[in-house]
C-alpha positions, 0 to 999 in steps of 0.5 A: 358244567361243574354244577350239573356234574355235581347234581348228576353225581348226587342223584346217582348217590340218592338212587343207589341209597334208595335201591339199597334200602328198597332191597333191605326192606324187601329182605326184612319183609321176607324174613318177617313172613318167614318167621311168621310161617314157622310160628303160624303154619301147623306143618312147620311147627308140627301137625295137628288133628283135633278130636271128633274130626276127619284128618285130610292128608295131602300127597302132592308132587314127587315122592321120595324118602322123608323121615319127617313125613313118616313121623308126622303119620306116626303122630296121626296114628296116635291122634284123636282123629276119627278117620283119614282121607288121603288126597293124592296128586303125584306122578310118583318118585323113587321106589324106596320113597314110595315104599316108605310112604306105602308102609306108613299108610298101611300102619296108619290104616291099622289104627284108623279108617282110611280112604284114598281120593285121587285128585288128578294123578296117582301114577307109579309111586303115586299108585303104590301110595294109593293101594295102601288103602282098602278103598280108592276113589277117583274122579272120572278124568283122574289118571291112575296106574303107570305100573312099572319101574325105570332106571334113567341115567344120562350118557355124555360120551359123545359130548365129551368127545366133542369138547375134548374131555376124557374121564379116567378112573380106577375101580375095584371091579368092572361093575363098580359105579356102572353106569357112570355116563362117561363111557358107553354102557357095557353089556354086563352093566346093562344086564345088571341094571335090567335085573334090578328093574325086573326085580322091582317091577315084579315087586310092584306087580305083586303088590298090585295083585295082592292089594287089588285082588287081581288074577294074572290075566287082569294084572297083565292088562294094567301092568304095561306102564300105561295110565288110565282114566278113572272111568277106565280104572274102575272097570280094570279094578285099579280103583273102587269108586268114582267121586270126590271127598264127599264120596269118601266121607260117605263111604267112611260113614256107611262102611266104617261106622264113622260118625256122620257130620264130622268136620274134615280138617287138614293135617300137614305133613311138614311142607318144605319151607320154600313151598309154603303158598303164602311165602311164595306169594310174598316173594313174588309180590316183593320181586315185582315191587323191585322191578324183577318181574321176570324172576317173579313170574318164574317163581309163580309159575314153577315150584323151584324145590320140586324142579330141583327134586326132580333133577336130584332123584337117584336110584330106581324110579317109580315115576310117570314122565309124560313127554314135555311139550314145546 
């Protein structure tokens, strides 16, 4: 019996050591890949646009204020790229971040021919980004529009009552930090928020009216918050042409005098470290090798950084949020 016990103990020790070294090997592998990412990825070191080429800029996911993105677009202004194609696939984000991106693209457009291609979605702040261009191309089934602004905040008053928690505060004036979600929203606070939303909405509509050359009647047809397909959007003057990147290149050649036959090259806007595709793949493979398949599946199916971003967005939003399916 004693001998059997010793064997069991030894086996457990070996298993623990083996597990430890497996974890260490995985961490070392991930660290090595991360180091390679910082060295080899153009977006991690900076950005690159070769002479005699067309720069391809990708705007994906939630849009928020980003000084790195602004600086990258400023470098593109001064690069040797002959023209720029901006691909957009975004539901929008904060109004401030969307305005910042719009302004950056307007400055870029003043230096280089620029065209926008809507890949799947350019809604709310994504559409604000798109109208920085003088020419917008979308696929027939792309979704564009959602002209509107919202201000969302959770109210946990009833939940606090249920668990028996009361939040007390001392503030300088009734509208300071209102709404706070810990008490019913007062009529005064709601009116103040309504004024903010209406002011930002008026700014958004004015921008669309000016950039898309619409009259008031045309604007009212598209400014109720809906999204439209590319087929609908072209008749509503929200976009200019149906097509894809090849269509964009043809437009640049025919309308902007860009030399025919130029290569289209990716121009990175410093992707978030955790969103690097090959790094995500390496993490998934490593976790599966360690027997953590469920975690690997979650990482593979969702963008962790984007999920955190959505939860952490503050202030006024120009964001299209379709209802989640069960």
